[in-house]
C-alpha positions in Angstrom: -35.8 5.6 -31.5 -33.5 8.2 -32.3 -29.7 7.7 -32.3 -28.4 11.0 -32.7 -25.2 11.6 -30.2 -27.3 13.6 -28.0 -29.8 11.0 -27.5 -27.1 8.3 -26.9 -25.8 10.6 -24.4 -28.8 10.9 -22.3 -28.9 7.1 -22.2 -25.0 7.0 -20.6 -26.3 9.6 -18.1 -29.5 7.9 -17.1 -27.4 4.5 -16.9 -24.7 6.7 -14.9 -27.6 7.5 -12.9 -28.2 3.8 -12.4 -25.0 2.6 -11.3 -24.4 5.4 -8.8 -27.7 4.7 -7.0 -25.9 1.1 -5.9 -23.5 3.1 -4.3 -20.5 3.0 -6.5 -18.4 6.2 -5.4 -16.7 6.7 -9.1 -17.4 6.5 -12.5 -15.0 6.9 -15.3 -17.0 6.9 -19.2 -13.9 6.6 -21.6 -14.2 7.0 -25.5 -11.7 5.0 -26.9 -12.3 6.5 -30.4 -12.7 10.0 -29.7 -9.5 9.1 -27.0 -11.9 11.6 -24.4 -12.8 10.4 -20.8 -15.2 11.7 -18.4 -15.3 11.5 -14.7 -18.3 11.0 -12.5 -17.7 11.4 -8.8 -20.7 12.7 -6.5 -23.1 12.2 -9.8 -21.1 15.3 -11.2 -19.7 14.0 -15.2 -16.3 15.8 -15.2 -14.6 16.1 -18.6 -10.8 14.8 -18.4 -10.0 17.8 -20.5 -6.4 17.3 -18.8 -6.1 13.8 -19.8 -6.3 12.4 -16.1 -9.4 10.6 -15.0 -9.4 11.7 -11.0 -11.8 11.2 -7.9 -10.4 12.8 -4.8 -12.8 11.3 -2.8 -11.0 7.9 -3.2 -7.1 9.7 -4.2 -7.6 8.0 -7.6 -5.3 9.0 -10.8 -5.3 7.6 -13.9 -3.5 8.9 -16.9 -6.2 7.7 -19.9 -3.8 6.9 -22.1 -2.6 4.3 -19.9 -6.3 2.6 -20.8 -6.6 3.4 -24.5 -5.6 1.1 -27.5 -2.1 2.2 -28.9 -2.6 4.8 -31.9 
C-alpha cells in the first residue's frame, strides 16, 4: 500500500463518508502540523482558509487557533 499524501487523503475522505453516514452533521478536520483545517457540512470538504471552522446549519464557528497547540 502506498503512503503518498494523496493516498492518505483518500483514506481520510472515505472515513469522513462513513462518519457522515451515521448522521453526523458537521465534521472538522484539523492538521496540527500544517496548521490548517477543513470543514465538512453536507458532504463537501471546505478549506478553512481564513482560519475559522464553520457550519452554518448548526450556527457553529470556531477559530482553529483555539484547538491548535501553541507554536
